[in-house]
C-alpha positions as CSV (number, residue, x, y, z in Angstrom):
1,M,144.6,85.2,106.5
2,D,141.9,87.7,106.0
3,I,141.1,86.4,102.5
4,K,137.4,86.3,103.2
5,R,137.2,89.9,104.3
6,T,139.4,90.9,101.4
7,V,137.0,89.2,98.9
8,L,134.0,90.8,100.6
9,W,135.7,94.2,100.5
10,V,136.5,93.8,96.8
11,I,132.8,92.9,96.1
12,F,131.7,95.9,98.2
13,A,134.1,98.3,96.5
14,L,133.1,97.1,93.0
15,S,129.4,97.4,94.0
16,V,129.9,101.0,95.1
17,V,131.9,101.9,92.0
18,M,129.3,100.4,89.6
19,L,126.4,102.0,91.5
20,F,128.1,105.4,91.3
21,D,128.8,104.8,87.6
22,N,125.1,104.1,87.0
23,W,124.2,107.2,89.0
24,Q,126.5,109.2,86.7
25,R,124.9,107.9,83.5
26,A,121.3,108.2,85.0
27,N,122.0,111.9,85.7
28,G,123.4,112.7,82.2
29,H,127.1,112.5,83.2
30,S,129.9,110.6,81.4
31,S,130.4,107.0,82.5
32,L,133.6,106.1,84.3
33,F,134.1,103.0,82.1
34,F,131.8,103.2,79.1
35,P,131.7,106.5,77.1
36,T,128.3,107.9,76.9
37,P,127.2,108.1,73.2
38,E,126.7,111.6,72.0
39,V,123.0,112.3,72.0
40,S,121.9,113.5,68.6
41,T,119.3,116.1,68.0
42,P,117.1,116.5,64.9
43,A,119.2,119.4,63.7
44,A,121.0,118.8,60.5
45,K,124.6,117.9,60.9
46,G,125.6,117.1,57.4
47,G,128.3,114.7,56.2
48,S,126.6,111.7,57.8
49,P,126.4,108.9,55.2
50,T,123.0,107.4,54.2
51,P,123.0,103.8,55.5
52,A,121.8,102.5,52.1
53,N,122.1,104.7,49.0
54,D,118.9,103.5,47.5
55,L,116.8,104.5,50.5
56,P,115.3,108.0,50.6
57,Q,116.2,110.4,53.4
58,G,113.4,111.5,55.6
59,A,111.4,114.7,55.2
60,N,109.4,114.6,58.4
61,A,112.2,115.1,60.9
62,A,114.1,117.5,58.8
63,A,111.0,119.6,58.2
64,A,110.2,119.7,61.9
65,A,113.7,121.0,62.5
66,G,113.5,123.5,59.8
67,S,116.2,121.9,57.7
68,A,114.5,120.5,54.7
69,P,113.9,123.2,52.2
70,G,113.5,120.8,49.3
71,N,110.7,119.0,51.1
72,A,109.0,121.9,52.8
73,P,106.0,122.2,50.4
74,A,105.2,118.5,50.8
75,A,105.5,118.7,54.6
76,A,103.3,121.8,54.7
77,A,100.6,120.0,52.7
78,A,100.6,116.9,54.9
79,Q,97.9,116.4,57.4
80,N,97.4,114.0,60.3
81,V,94.6,111.5,60.5
82,R,93.7,110.8,64.2
83,I,93.1,107.1,65.0
84,T,91.4,106.1,68.3
85,T,91.2,102.6,69.6
86,D,90.9,101.1,73.1
87,V,94.7,100.9,73.5
88,Y,96.0,103.6,71.1
89,E,95.6,107.3,70.4
90,A,97.6,107.6,67.1
91,D,98.2,110.0,64.2
92,I,99.0,108.8,60.7
93,S,100.6,111.5,58.6
94,A,99.4,112.0,55.0
95,Q,103.1,112.4,54.3
96,G,104.1,108.9,53.5
97,G,101.2,107.4,55.4
98,T,103.7,107.4,58.4
99,V,102.7,106.6,62.0
100,S,103.9,109.9,63.4
101,F,102.3,109.8,66.8
102,L,101.2,106.9,69.1
103,A,100.2,107.1,72.7
104,L,99.4,104.1,74.9
105,K,96.1,104.8,76.5
106,Q,96.4,102.2,79.2
107,W,99.8,103.3,80.4
108,P,99.9,106.7,82.1
109,D,103.0,108.9,81.8
110,A,105.5,108.5,84.7
111,T,105.8,112.2,85.3
112,E,102.4,113.6,84.2
113,A,99.4,111.7,85.5
114,D,96.9,113.2,83.0
115,K,99.0,112.0,80.0
116,H,99.9,108.7,78.5
117,V,103.1,107.0,77.5
118,V,104.1,108.3,74.0
119,L,106.1,106.1,71.7
120,F,106.0,107.6,68.2
121,D,106.1,111.3,68.1
122,N,107.1,114.1,65.7
123,T,107.9,117.2,67.7
124,P,111.1,119.3,68.0
125,S,111.9,117.5,71.3
126,Q,111.2,113.9,70.2
127,Q,111.5,112.3,66.8
128,Y,110.3,108.7,66.5
129,Y,108.1,107.1,63.9
130,A,107.3,104.0,61.7
131,R,107.3,104.4,57.9
132,T,107.4,102.3,54.7
133,G,107.8,102.9,51.0
134,L,109.2,101.6,47.7
135,I,112.7,101.8,46.3
136,G,114.3,100.6,43.1
137,G,113.1,103.5,41.1
138,D,111.2,106.8,41.4
139,F,108.4,105.1,43.3
140,P,106.1,106.2,46.1
141,N,108.0,106.5,49.5
142,H,107.6,108.1,52.9
143,N,108.2,111.6,51.5
144,D,105.1,111.6,49.2
145,I,101.7,112.9,50.1
146,F,99.2,110.0,50.5
147,T,95.4,110.4,50.4
148,Q,93.2,108.7,53.0
149,V,90.5,106.5,51.6
150,P,87.2,107.6,53.2
151,G,86.2,105.5,56.2
152,P,86.0,105.4,60.0
153,T,89.0,106.3,62.2
154,T,87.5,105.5,65.6
155,M,87.2,101.8,66.7
156,T,83.6,100.7,67.4
157,G,83.9,97.0,66.8
158,D,86.7,94.5,67.2
159,T,88.8,95.9,64.3
160,L,89.4,99.2,62.6
161,T,91.0,99.5,59.1
162,V,92.3,102.8,57.8
163,K,93.6,103.0,54.2
164,F,95.9,105.4,52.4
165,E,96.7,105.7,48.7
166,S,99.9,107.2,47.2
167,P,100.1,109.2,44.0
168,V,101.2,107.2,40.9
169,K,105.0,107.5,40.6
170,G,107.2,105.5,38.2
171,G,104.1,103.7,37.1
172,L,103.3,102.4,40.6
173,Q,100.7,103.2,43.2
174,L,101.1,102.1,46.8
175,V,97.9,101.4,48.8
176,R,98.5,100.9,52.5
177,A,96.0,99.5,55.0
178,Y,96.5,99.7,58.8
179,T,94.3,97.2,60.7
180,F,93.9,97.7,64.5
181,H,92.6,95.0,66.8
182,R,90.7,95.5,70.1
183,G,93.0,94.9,73.0
184,S,96.0,94.3,70.8
185,Y,99.3,96.1,70.5
186,V,99.9,94.6,67.1
187,I,98.9,96.5,64.0
188,D,98.4,94.6,60.7
189,V,100.0,96.5,57.9
190,S,99.4,95.5,54.2
191,N,101.1,97.3,51.3
192,T,99.5,96.7,48.0
193,I,101.6,97.7,45.0
194,V,99.6,98.4,41.9
195,N,101.4,98.5,38.5
196,K,99.6,101.1,36.4
197,S,102.3,101.2,33.7
198,D,102.5,99.2,30.4
199,A,105.6,97.2,31.5
200,A,106.5,94.8,34.3
201,I,108.2,96.5,37.3
202,Q,110.2,94.9,40.2
203,P,110.3,97.2,43.2
204,T,111.6,96.7,46.7
205,L,109.5,97.5,49.8
206,Y,111.2,98.9,52.9
207,M,109.9,99.1,56.4
208,E,111.8,101.1,59.0
209,L,111.7,102.7,62.5
210,V,113.3,106.1,62.9
211,R,114.1,107.9,66.1
212,D,116.5,110.4,67.7
213,G,119.4,109.3,69.9
214,R,117.8,110.3,73.2
215,E,118.5,107.7,75.9
216,I,115.5,106.5,77.9
217,S,116.9,105.7,81.3
218,G,115.6,103.4,83.9
219,A,115.5,104.3,87.6
220,K,118.4,106.2,89.1
221,F,121.4,104.0,89.9
222,S,120.4,101.8,86.9
223,H,121.0,102.0,83.2
224,T,118.8,100.3,80.6
225,F,119.4,99.9,76.9
226,T,117.9,102.3,74.3
227,G,118.4,101.6,70.6
228,P,117.9,99.4,67.6
229,T,117.6,95.6,67.8
230,V,117.6,92.9,65.2
231,Y,116.4,89.3,65.7
232,S,116.9,86.3,63.4
233,S,116.9,82.5,64.0
234,D,120.6,82.4,63.0
235,E,122.0,85.2,65.1
236,K,119.2,85.5,67.7
237,F,118.8,88.8,69.6
238,Q,121.3,91.6,68.7
239,K,121.5,95.0,70.3
240,I,123.1,97.9,68.5
241,T,124.1,101.0,70.4
242,F,123.9,104.5,69.0
243,S,127.6,105.0,69.6
244,D,128.4,101.9,67.5
245,I,126.3,103.3,64.7
246,D,128.1,106.7,65.0
247,K,131.5,104.8,64.8
248,D,130.3,102.6,61.9
249,K,130.9,99.5,64.1
250,A,127.3,98.2,64.1
251,K,127.3,94.4,63.9
252,Y,124.1,92.5,63.1
253,V,122.8,90.0,60.6
254,K,122.4,91.6,57.2
255,Q,120.2,89.1,55.5
256,S,117.6,86.7,56.8
257,S,114.2,85.1,55.9
258,D,112.7,85.4,59.4
259,G,112.8,87.5,62.5
260,W,112.1,91.2,63.0
261,I,113.8,94.6,63.6
262,G,112.9,96.9,66.4
263,M,113.6,99.9,68.7
264,V,113.9,99.2,72.4
265,Q,113.7,101.5,75.5
266,H,113.0,101.0,79.2
267,Y,109.7,99.1,79.6
268,F,108.5,99.6,75.9
269,A,109.4,98.6,72.4
270,T,108.4,98.8,68.7
271,A,109.1,96.3,66.0
272,W,108.4,95.6,62.3
273,I,107.6,91.9,61.9
274,P,107.7,90.9,58.2
275,K,106.0,87.7,57.0
276,E,107.9,84.5,57.8
277,G,109.8,83.0,54.9
278,A,110.2,86.3,53.0
279,K,113.8,87.0,52.2
280,R,114.9,90.5,53.4
281,D,117.9,92.7,53.9
282,N,118.3,94.3,57.3
283,Y,119.9,97.8,57.6
284,I,120.9,100.2,60.3
285,G,122.3,103.7,60.0
286,K,122.3,107.4,60.8
287,L,120.5,109.9,58.7
288,D,121.9,113.3,57.6
289,N,119.5,115.0,60.1
290,G,121.0,113.2,63.0
291,L,118.3,110.5,63.4
292,Y,118.9,106.8,63.6
293,R,117.0,104.1,61.7
294,V,116.6,100.4,61.6
295,G,114.7,98.6,58.9
296,V,114.2,95.8,56.4
297,K,114.2,95.8,52.6
298,E,112.0,93.1,51.0
299,P,112.6,92.6,47.3
300,L,109.3,91.8,45.4
301,A,108.6,89.6,42.5
302,S,108.2,91.3,39.1
303,I,104.7,92.9,38.9
304,P,103.2,92.6,35.4
305,A,101.5,95.6,33.8
306,G,98.1,96.1,35.3
307,G,98.9,93.6,38.1
308,S,99.4,94.0,41.8
309,E,101.3,92.5,44.7
310,T,100.4,92.7,48.4
311,V,103.0,92.5,51.2
312,D,101.7,91.8,54.7
313,A,103.6,92.7,57.9
314,R,102.9,93.5,61.5
315,L,103.9,96.5,63.5
316,F,104.2,96.1,67.3
317,A,104.2,99.1,69.5
318,G,103.6,98.6,73.2
319,P,104.8,97.4,76.6
320,Q,107.4,94.7,77.1
321,E,104.9,92.3,78.8
322,E,106.8,89.0,78.5
323,H,103.9,86.6,78.1
324,M,102.3,88.8,75.5
325,L,105.5,89.2,73.5
326,E,106.1,85.4,73.4
327,Q,102.8,85.0,71.6
328,I,103.4,87.6,69.0
329,A,106.7,86.5,67.4
330,P,109.7,84.3,68.2
331,G,112.3,86.2,70.2
332,L,110.2,89.3,70.7
333,E,110.2,88.6,74.4
334,L,113.9,89.3,74.4
335,T,113.2,93.0,74.0
336,K,112.7,92.8,77.7
337,D,116.4,92.6,78.2
338,Y,118.0,90.9,81.2
339,G,121.5,91.1,79.8
340,Y,123.9,88.4,80.7
341,F,121.6,87.0,83.4
342,T,118.7,86.0,81.1
343,I,119.3,82.3,81.8
344,L,118.5,82.9,85.5
345,A,116.2,85.9,85.2
346,K,113.6,84.2,82.9
347,P,112.8,81.4,85.4
348,L,112.8,83.9,88.2
349,F,110.2,86.1,86.4
350,W,108.2,83.0,85.6
351,L,108.0,82.1,89.3
352,L,107.3,85.7,90.2
353,S,104.4,85.9,87.7
354,K,102.9,82.6,88.8
355,L,103.0,83.8,92.4
356,H,101.4,87.1,91.3
357,G,98.6,85.0,89.7
358,L,97.9,83.3,93.0
359,I,98.4,86.3,95.3
360,G,97.2,89.1,93.1
361,N,99.7,91.7,94.3
362,W,103.2,92.2,92.9
363,G,104.6,93.3,96.3
364,W,103.6,90.2,98.1
365,A,104.8,88.1,95.1
366,I,108.2,89.7,95.6
367,I,108.2,88.8,99.2
368,A,107.1,85.2,98.4
369,V,109.9,84.9,95.8
370,T,112.4,86.2,98.3
371,V,111.3,83.5,100.8
372,I,111.5,80.7,98.2
373,I,115.0,81.8,97.1
374,K,116.1,81.9,100.8
375,L,114.8,78.4,101.3
376,V,116.6,77.1,98.2
377,F,119.9,78.6,99.5
378,F,119.2,77.7,103.1
379,P,122.0,75.0,103.3
380,L,124.6,77.4,101.7
381,S,123.5,80.3,103.9
382,A,123.6,78.1,107.0
383,A,127.1,77.0,106.2
384,S,128.1,80.6,105.7
385,Y,126.6,81.8,109.0
386,K,128.0,78.9,110.9
387,S,131.5,79.8,109.6
388,M,131.0,83.5,110.5
389,A,129.7,82.5,114.0
390,R,132.8,80.4,114.6
391,M,135.0,83.2,113.3
392,K,133.3,85.5,115.7
393,E,134.1,83.2,118.6
394,I,137.8,83.0,117.8
395,T,138.2,86.7,116.9
396,P,139.6,87.6,120.3
397,R,142.2,84.8,120.0
398,M,143.0,86.0,116.4
399,Q,143.5,89.5,117.6
400,A,145.8,88.3,120.4
401,L,147.9,86.4,117.9
402,R,148.2,89.4,115.6
403,E,149.3,91.5,118.6
404,R,151.8,88.9,119.7
405,Y,153.4,88.5,116.2
406,K,152.8,91.9,114.7
407,S,156.5,92.3,114.0
408,D,156.8,88.9,112.3
409,P,154.0,88.4,109.6
410,Q,155.3,84.9,108.7
411,K,154.9,83.6,112.3
412,M,151.5,85.4,112.6
413,N,150.2,83.6,109.5
414,A,151.5,80.3,110.7
415,A,149.8,80.8,114.1
416,L,146.5,81.8,112.5
417,M,146.6,78.7,110.2
418,E,147.2,76.5,113.3
419,L,144.3,78.2,115.0
420,Y,142.0,77.6,112.1
421,K,143.1,74.0,112.0
422,T,142.6,73.4,115.7
423,E,139.2,75.0,115.8
424,K,138.2,73.5,112.4
425,V,137.4,76.9,110.9
426,N,137.5,77.6,107.2
427,P,138.2,81.3,106.5
428,F,136.6,80.8,103.1
429,G,133.5,79.2,104.6
430,G,131.5,82.4,105.1
431,C,132.5,83.9,101.7
432,I,132.0,81.1,99.1
433,P,128.3,80.5,99.8
434,I,127.6,84.3,99.5
435,V,129.6,84.5,96.2
436,I,127.5,81.5,94.7
437,Q,124.3,83.4,95.5
438,I,125.3,86.7,93.9
439,P,124.3,85.8,90.3
440,V,120.8,84.9,91.5
441,F,120.4,88.1,93.4
442,I,121.7,90.2,90.4
443,A,119.3,88.3,88.1
444,L,116.4,89.1,90.4
445,Y,117.5,92.7,90.4
446,W,117.2,92.9,86.6
447,V,113.9,91.1,86.7
448,L,112.5,93.7,89.1
449,L,114.1,96.6,87.1
450,S,113.0,95.5,83.7
451,S,109.5,94.3,84.3
452,V,106.9,96.7,83.0
453,E,104.4,94.7,85.0
454,M,105.7,96.4,88.1
455,R,105.2,99.9,86.6
456,G,102.3,101.5,88.5
457,A,101.8,98.4,90.6
458,P,101.0,99.1,94.3
459,W,102.0,97.1,97.3
460,L,100.3,98.4,100.4
461,G,99.8,101.7,102.2
462,W,102.3,104.3,101.0
463,I,103.8,102.2,98.2
464,H,101.6,103.0,95.2
465,D,104.2,102.1,92.5
466,L,106.8,99.4,92.9
467,S,108.8,100.7,90.0
468,T,109.5,104.1,91.6
469,Q,111.3,105.1,94.8
470,D,109.7,105.0,98.2
471,P,108.1,108.4,98.6
472,Y,108.7,108.5,102.3
473,Y,112.0,106.5,102.4
474,I,110.6,104.1,104.9
475,L,112.0,101.0,103.1
476,P,115.5,102.4,102.7
477,V,115.5,103.2,106.5
478,L,114.5,99.6,107.2
479,M,117.2,98.5,104.8
480,A,119.8,100.5,106.8
481,V,118.5,99.1,110.1
482,S,118.6,95.5,108.8
483,M,122.2,96.0,107.5
484,F,123.3,97.5,110.9
485,I,121.9,94.4,112.7
486,Q,123.7,92.1,110.3
487,T,126.9,94.0,110.9
488,R,126.6,93.5,114.6
489,L,126.0,89.7,114.1
490,N,129.1,89.3,112.0
491,P,132.7,89.0,113.3
492,T,134.3,92.4,114.1
493,P,137.2,93.0,111.7
494,P,140.5,93.2,113.6
495,D,141.5,96.3,111.7
496,P,139.9,99.4,113.5
497,M,139.6,101.2,110.1
498,Q,137.8,98.2,108.6
499,A,135.5,98.0,111.6
500,K,134.5,101.7,111.2
501,M,133.9,101.2,107.5
502,M,131.7,98.2,108.3
503,M,129.7,100.4,110.6
504,F,129.3,103.0,107.9
505,M,128.2,100.5,105.2
506,P,124.5,100.6,106.2
507,L,124.4,104.4,105.9
508,I,126.2,104.3,102.5
509,F,123.9,101.6,101.1
510,S,120.8,103.2,102.5
511,F,121.7,106.4,100.7
512,M,122.0,104.6,97.4
513,F,118.8,102.7,98.0
514,L,116.9,106.0,98.5
515,F,116.7,106.2,94.7
516,L,116.1,102.6,93.7
517,P,112.6,101.3,92.8
518,S,110.7,100.4,96.0
519,G,110.2,96.8,94.7
520,L,113.9,96.3,94.7
521,V,114.3,97.8,98.2
522,L,111.4,95.6,99.4
523,Y,113.3,92.5,98.2
524,Y,116.5,93.5,100.0
525,V,114.7,94.4,103.2
526,V,112.9,91.0,103.3
527,N,116.1,89.1,102.3
528,N,118.1,90.9,105.1
529,S,115.4,90.2,107.6
530,L,115.4,86.5,106.8
531,S,119.2,86.5,106.9
532,I,119.1,88.1,110.4
533,A,116.7,85.5,111.6
534,Q,118.8,82.6,110.2
535,Q,122.1,84.0,111.5
536,W,120.7,84.7,114.9
537,S,119.2,81.2,115.3
538,I,122.6,79.7,114.2
539,N,124.5,81.9,116.6
540,R,122.2,80.9,119.4
541,M,122.4,77.2,118.5
542,L,126.2,77.2,118.5
543,G,126.2,79.1,121.8
544,T,123.9,76.5,123.4
545,K,126.2,73.7,122.1
546,K,129.2,75.5,123.6
547,E,127.5,75.8,127.0
548,K,126.7,72.1,127.0
549,K,130.3,71.2,126.2
550,A,131.5,73.5,129.0
551,A,129.1,71.9,131.5
């Protein structure tokens, strides 16, 4: 009747396998269970269908890769306009008025301290940009050369507006204005379509995000989503993997009158947020040059000769700070993806952020949350530890029964059941409370892994960034010590092989924890320490009761 140990061993085995699988993916190897999507490069592949036949292919990426001879003259003539605000360092390319470079000045690069996090970029190693244009005829689009309207490009006040004008094509001129706001990661984008022909014209405006298929991983032994997303009030938040796009299996809402489209990576996101109530068509696809795009097409009303139509939208490009995202647009906070554990993770992050507001340090906030969770589950944990303590007491008698009836498993099981009944011990008692707590622990794991608020956040002493591994491996060593103490407090497995494996478990887990973010390891160290204190006190209490009965 070793059902409890069997369940625990299954959980342990699955944990080791999944952690190893994440390590494989984090280090660029194929997943054991989920095929890693082929990472596309900007080099032209040919044969890839255009996701919407009326949408123009891009010239920027292809020209950068040297594979767009038809668009080379336009690309060569394009120049970048450098935009400087308090939060952005950005380039807007004259080719299409496209945001071709954008760095977040308040977020240093994780690998190079003197550089900033770069979202949009247009280099051979990284392709990622936001662009708009007109379709429905030979109208101005992202391949045409725009002209900057003279004006400032460095923010000195609370706002900065930079305008671009397209050439007249098909009787239409497109005038685009980017308005940056101090302290904001939201850019107001207005597209004014001017009809300079002698007849009414009805174009369609598109807004899209284009990027390569390079996966942006989280920490080692973790895997975070990178790719397009679509949100609508009908279907809510939808993630689309690059591999699904490659296989033409992308599922998402095609038409809506609200929501947004975006690109998500670890800690950061970008999104086009059209005006609410405007009917639009969403699209996702892969370009002939190997890039992926997600966008919206917004049909416009007929523009009379000499008239104009202005379409307003917002472009978000910044960190996945949950409270900020909630205020920008409905559902945008879901870009901070907790996966299947969102229902538990969101209240946990709320509690964590409230404690951070009181304490002022994310490390101490993690410790406080761990203590609160431990208090909430105190009755369950107490029941589990009492059961394990009772099992530890009767372990010698169990081993004696196994030895006596080792040639007759049926009699051995009957004798063990009688022993459990006599001593009032439930073999499931130590397992069920632990299983109930697992979803909460996993949810907290994703909270700590996904929260950009932890990025660059110090705790104390040697821990300068809770989102990266412990530089001196002190916390993983403490983790191993705490697990070893817990193992000693638990009943010794009757099987010698199991007993040896249980002794090696602290070493196995401490090795894996070497590469986890220090914030996560801190949580487990504190949780284990509290568990040790609780289990030791329960063992001592039961021992005192036993001595009193004996007296």
